[in-house]
C-alpha positions, 0 to 999 in steps of 0.5 A: 215351984211348990218343991224341988225337982227335975227340970229341963232348961233350954239356954237360947244365947248369942254364941257357944261360949255364952251357953256354956258359961250359963250352964257352968252357973246352973252347975254351981248351983244345982246337979246337972247333966251337962250338955256337950254341944249347942244346936243352930237353927238354919237362917236363925241367929244365935245357938241353944243348949239344953241341959237337965238339972236336979234340984233335989241335989246340991253340987260337990263342993 
């Protein structure tokens, strides 16, 4: 990226626990509007989680 800004990240994971762990890793590096649930596609394996990042700000320590 040329400069920090806003981003949408969609995580594809095997299960809810993994998806939320990835969201936590992102939250350690930038401000995140966290998702509170995952979605599942019928007949497809795994889950998806969409969260919104603000790469211009650093999370509170």
